[in-house]
N, C-alpha and C positions, 0 to 999 in steps of 0.2 A: 507083459506078457509081448513076447515076438513074434511078429506076423510075417507068415513066409510068402514071398513074392513068387507068383507061377507065371510062366509064360506060355502063351499060346502061339500055336503055329499059325502063319499067314493063311494055308490052306484052310485052316478051321476057321478062320474068321469071316472068309470069301466065299468058301462055298455053301450049297446049298442045304436048307433046314434037313429034308430028307434026308442027306447024309451027314446029319451030324456036324455042320456048319452053320454061322450066324448071321447068313445071308446078307452078309455089308457088302457094300461096293471096294471095287479093287482102287485104292489111291492110285498106286502107279498107274494105271491104265486109265483112269479117270484125268490125270495130271496129265498125263501125251492127248489125251482128246481135246481137254482146254488149249492148246499149242496148238493142233490142227486146226482145231474152230479161230484162233486167233489169226492166224496164216490167212485163212481162206476170207474173214473178215476183214482183215488189211487190204487185200487184192481187189475188194471190190471196189467199183467205182464211186459209191459214195461220202462224201467229205464229214470228217468228224476231226475234231480236237485231237483226240487221242493219238491217230495216226500220224501226226505231224513227227512226233521224235523217233519213232521207227523207222519211216520212210528215210530221213535225215542219214540215220547210219546206213540203211539196205539199198539209199540207191549209189552210196562208194562202189557195190558190187555190179551197177547196173540199172540204168533208169526203170521205171514201170517193175520194179521186181523182179526183170528181168533172172535175176539166181533162182528164181523158182521155178522158172521154164526151161532149165537147161538137165538136160540127161549125163551126169556123169558118172 
């Protein structure tokens, strides 16, 4: 017996239940928000081991993450 695969539109997955959606999170928006949070945490003054490698690469564009203060 052959099974049929049905596709669900993204707007139906992330839409509100009142509008016929499944009320799930939007993965794209969630991913972007995590990146913004990561940059925010990278810029604070606390010392953490995970910051060593990103700072090594980002310091090429200016010490103390100057790249994020620029208005380009």
